[in-house]
N, C-alpha and C positions, 0 to 999 in steps of 0.2 A: 194514074193513082199515086198518092204519096205513101210513104212508109207508115204501116199500121202502128208501129211503136212510137212515132213522132207526132201522130195526130192527137190534138188536144181539144177538149170541148170548150165552147165559149162560156165563160163564167162572169159574174158581175164584176164591175170595176172595184179594184182593191182586193179581190179574191185571187187565189192562185190554184192552178191545176198542174200536177206533176205525176211522173211515174213513181210508184212506191218502191221502197227498198227495205232491207231488213230492219232498220230502226223504226220504220212505220208499222211493223207488224202488231205490236201491242195495242196501238190506237185503233187499227183496223179491226182487230178481234173485239175490242171493247165496243166499237160502233156496231158491229154485227150482233153482239150480245144484247145491246140496248134495243136494237130493232126487234130482235126475237122476243124479248120480254114485253115490249109494247104490243107486238102483234098477236102473241098467243100465251103470254103469261109466264114463260120460262125460257131458259137459254141452254143450248148444248154446243156452243162454239168450241172447236178444237184449235187452239193456237198453233199446233204443229201443222194442221192442214192449211191454215192461213199462211204460215211461213213457207210451206211447200209451194203454194200457188204464187206467192210474191217473188220468191228468190230461190226456190228449191227445185226438185225434180219435176214439179208440175208447171213451172213458170214458162217453159219454152213454147207451150201450146196456148198460152194465155197472154192477153194484152190488158193491162190494168191502168187505172188512173185514180188519184185521190184529189179531193178538192178541199182547200182550207179557207176559212173565213179571214177577214182582215186582222184578227187577233192571232192567227196561226193555228186555231183549233180545227181538228178534222171534222168536216161537215158531211162529206159524202164519198162514196167509193163506187167505182164501176169496173166490171170485168167482162171481157169477151173471150170465150173459150172455143178454140177451133177443135171441136170434139171429133168430127169425122167428116168425110166428104158429104157436103150437102146439109150438115147440121152444125149450127153455131149456137152455143149457150150464152145468154146475156143475163148479167146480174147487176142490179142497181140498188144501192142502199143509201138512204139519207137519214141523218139523225132525227129521232122522233120529235124533238122540240124545235126544229129549224123553221124559222119564219119564212124563209125563201125556199122552202122544200120543193114546191111545185116548179119553180124556175130551174132549180138544180136538177131535178129529175128529168125534166124535158131536155135539158142540155146533155145529160149523160145518155139518155136513150137515143138521142140524135147522134152523138159521138159513137155509140155502140154500132149503130147501123152502118156508119161510114167505115169503121174498122172491120166489121164483118164483110163488107163488100171487098175491101182490100185483100183480106185473107182468102176469101172465096176465089177472087180473081187470080191470086197466086197459085191456086190449085188447078187453074185452067177451067173453072166452072163459071156459069153465068147466073146461077141461082142458088139460094140456100134457104133453109128454114131457120128463123130466129126462134129460139126456145128459151122462154123466161118463165117466171112463176111468181106466186104470191101465196101467203097464208090465207086460207079461206075467210078468216075474220078481219083481214087487213084491207079495209075499204080504200084507204089512201093509195096503197100500192096497186090495187086493182084499177083504180081510176087512172093512175099514171100509165099503166099498160094499155088501157083502152085508148087514151089520148095519143099514145105512140103508135097506134095502128095494130096492136095485138088483139087476138080474139081468144077468149077462154076456150080451152080444148078438152080438159079433163080434170077430174078431182081425184086426189090420192089420199088414202088413209095412212097416217103414220102410226104404226102399231108397236106395242111393246108387251113383253111377257116376262114375268118374274121367273127366276130359276130357283128351285127349292130342292132340299135333299130328297124329296119323294120322286124327283125326276130320274133318280138312279134306276128306278124300276120300270122305266118306259120300255115298251116292247121293241123287239128288233124287226127287221123287214119280213115281209111275207115270203113264203117259199118261192124260189125262182128269182128273187131280187137280192142283190148284195150292194152294200155301200162301202166305199173305201176312199181314203185320201188319194190325191194325185200322187203317183210314184215319184220318188226323188233319187238322184244319184248319190254316191257316197259323200260328196261334198255338200249335200243338202239342196242343190239346185234341182228344179223339177224336170221330169222327163217331158220333152217337147210333145211327144205323141199324146200324152194325157192332157196337156194344156190345149192342144188342138181339138181333142175330143170334147172338152168342156165348152170351148167356143162354138163348135159345130152344134152340140146339143142345145145350147142356149139360143143360137140363131134359129134353129128349127122349131124350138119350143115357142118362141115369140113371133113366128112368122104370121100367125093369124090374130095377133094382138094389136091394139091401138097404136098407130103411128110407127109400125115396125119398119125398119130399114136395115140394110146390110152394112155392118161395121166390119172393116177388115180385121184380120187377126192381129197385125202389128198395132193398129189403133186401139183395139180392145185391150191388149196386153199393156201397152204404155199407160193408158188411162187408169187402169186398176192398180198398177204398181205405184202410181203417184200418191196414193193414199198412205199416210203414215201408219195407219192401222193394218196395212196389208200384211198377211202372213200366208205362206204357201200351205201351212197346216190347216188352213180354213177353206181349202179348195177340196171339194169332194165330187166323186163320180158315183152314180148309181148304175149298176149293170144289170140287165134283165136277160134271163134265159130265153132263147128262142126255141122254135119247134124242133130244131136239130140238137138241142142241148148246149149250143154255144152261147157265149155272152156278148151282148151288144150294149153300147152306152144308151141308157134310157132316161137319165136325169142328171142334173148337176147343181151344185151350190158353190157360189163364190162369196166368202164372208170376210169381214174385217173385225178388228178389235176396237171397241168404243172406248173413249177416254173415261177416266173415273167420274162417277156421279158425286152428289153431295156427301155420300157415305164413304167415298174413297174407293169404291169397288169399280173394276172395269166391267165392260159388257161385251157381248158379241152382236154383230150386225150382219144381216143377210142382204148383201148387195144384189145378188141374183139367185133365184131358184127357178129352175125350169124342168119340165118333163116333156120328153119327146112325144109327139102325137101318137106314135105307134105304141107307146108304153103307158098311156093313160088308162086309169081304171085298175091298176095293179098295186096301188098303195105306195108308189114311188115317192110322191111328194111328202107323205107322212113319214116315211122311212128317213128321208133326208132331214126333215125338221127334227125328228127325234134325235138324229145324230148330232145336229148342231146344239140342241139343248143339253144332251149328255156331255158333250165336249165342253160347253160353258161351265157346267157343274164341276167337271174334273179340273178346270183351270180357275176355279173360284171367281167366275164372272157371274154377276147377279141378275142379268137380264139379257134378253135377245130381242133386238129391234128389227123392223122391216117396214117396207113400203108396199102398198098394194093398190092397184087400180080399183076405184070404187065400183066400176062397171066391168070388172074382169069377166071375159066370156067363159072362164073356167070356174067361176064362183069361188075363187081362192079366198076371198075375205071371209066367207062362211066357214071354210076349213080352219083358217087361223083363229077365228072366234071360238070355234068348238074345241080348240087346243089351248085356250087360255090367253090368247092375245087380245088386247084391249086398245081401242083407238085413243091415242093421246091428243091428236089434233089433226086437222085436214089441211092439205095444200092443193094448189091448182097449177096446172100447166097452161101457159098462154103462148100462142104461136103467131108469128107473122112471116109470110112468104116474101122474100126479097129477091128481086131479079132485075136484070138489065140486059141491054143488047151487047 
């Protein structure tokens, strides 16, 4: 197999394909924003995240390519993310008004499969799941995914809740439940035992959920810290009193800071919220959600966003709706199993 970084897709005569670098970031961000507006009517692209993926802390686990037309204009972008052992994320974006969009998309999805095979082979594995996606209303992207051998696997609700002054009065946890931030040392770095507790709780919480798999602690930590919105102050642990009066980790939240919206206000985003199966039914999820909302209010953030499985076995979407979250739009997961001898 050849180097994943040097592999390039086949593009039309007169077009060019190359590995992006920092000067390309504004064009890539503009391309992604145009795609989002065409797909669901609004855009929430974070240029800092694009920069992180292209040439920052997130770049070393990703392989990317950009395609320019004969006039030098950016027409398409592809990304392959080595997320974890046996899981490879694929993203393909082509500008909405591109006449040769079908051809470019086919070339990029083919390139992505080749790169994913190289990455997986380097891990000593012979199979991986390609994980891509589409906005539910984007028939063009959905068609490309089907043509590339992917199958629709799940629908996700992208939900948001406004933060208002009245949220200062949200109730605290039930008796026997406490919520606290992960502990930190004097220099502000987090205590490793708390981070490991968050990881363990989330792994156990999602063990019975769709497409669950074990992500190692180093992979988990590296991936979340790549987000420019990452803040240790947005990691929380819920501890639940056991029969002997001791406290055991019962739930966890990992959050990030969302970039400013049109009003200039930042937001909070819940990347992960999980409740250990042994702690369900004790109000842990609601206590964690109330904590995130109050924290957003205290830091002048005007909204809290999250993503939830539309078919969650825990009925989480119902809880979120009852607490003021509204679905902004829907996305879909599309998967393809890739294997070789």
